[in-house]
C-alpha positions as CSV (number, residue, x, y, z in Angstrom):
1,M,168.5,-117.0,125.1
2,L,171.2,-119.3,126.4
3,K,170.0,-121.2,129.6
4,V,172.8,-121.4,132.2
5,L,171.4,-123.5,134.8
6,N,174.7,-125.2,136.2
7,K,178.6,-125.4,135.8
8,V,178.4,-128.1,133.2
9,G,176.2,-125.8,130.8
10,L,178.3,-122.9,131.4
11,L,181.4,-124.7,130.8
12,R,179.9,-125.8,127.5
13,N,178.9,-122.5,126.4
14,L,182.5,-121.3,127.2
15,H,184.0,-124.2,125.0
16,N,181.8,-123.3,122.3
17,A,182.6,-119.6,122.2
18,S,186.2,-120.3,122.3
19,R,188.9,-120.0,120.0
20,G,191.9,-122.1,120.9
21,N,192.0,-121.8,124.9
22,L,190.5,-118.1,124.7
23,F,187.1,-117.5,125.3
24,S,184.9,-114.2,124.8
25,V,181.0,-114.6,125.3
26,E,178.1,-112.4,126.3
27,I,175.5,-114.5,128.1
28,P,171.8,-112.8,128.1
29,K,170.3,-112.5,131.4
30,A,166.7,-112.0,132.7
31,T,167.0,-110.8,136.1
32,K,169.8,-109.4,138.4
33,D,169.9,-112.8,140.2
34,D,170.8,-114.5,136.8
35,G,173.9,-112.3,136.8
36,K,174.8,-113.3,140.3
37,R,174.2,-117.0,139.6
38,I,176.7,-116.6,136.4
39,E,179.2,-115.2,138.8
40,E,179.0,-117.8,141.1
41,L,179.4,-120.6,138.4
42,I,182.3,-118.8,137.1
43,G,183.8,-118.7,140.7
44,E,183.6,-122.1,141.0
45,L,185.1,-123.2,137.9
46,Q,187.9,-120.9,138.6
47,I,188.4,-122.5,141.9
48,E,188.3,-125.9,140.2
49,G,191.1,-124.8,137.9
50,K,188.8,-125.2,134.7
51,I,189.2,-121.4,133.6
52,K,190.9,-118.2,134.3
53,L,188.5,-115.2,134.2
54,R,190.1,-112.0,132.8
55,E,187.1,-110.1,132.7
56,C,183.6,-110.1,133.9
57,V,181.1,-107.3,133.0
58,Q,177.5,-107.1,134.4
59,R,175.7,-105.3,131.6
60,E,171.9,-104.3,131.6
61,Y,170.6,-107.5,129.7
62,S,173.7,-109.7,130.0
63,V,176.9,-110.8,131.5
64,Y,180.3,-110.3,129.4
65,L,182.9,-113.3,130.0
66,N,186.2,-113.1,128.6
67,G,189.1,-115.4,129.8
68,I,191.3,-118.7,129.2
69,L,190.0,-122.2,129.3
70,K,192.5,-124.5,131.1
71,Y,193.4,-127.9,129.7
72,A,194.8,-130.3,131.9
73,S,195.0,-134.0,131.8
74,E,194.0,-136.0,134.8
């Protein structure tokens, strides 16, 4: 089971699941609160401009995410 406790861990999982700048990953969850937490973290990453989410599907035991990683030089 993947542990996603913070934005850095989630972003690392998305980078590992990406091909080029597209990602598609299914993150296991133990409780409904885990799913809500993952959605909150995804929202923060979108606001920061690090990702663009195409799809977020809450399933019974996982959360499916599909989107684009944004690369920008600072």
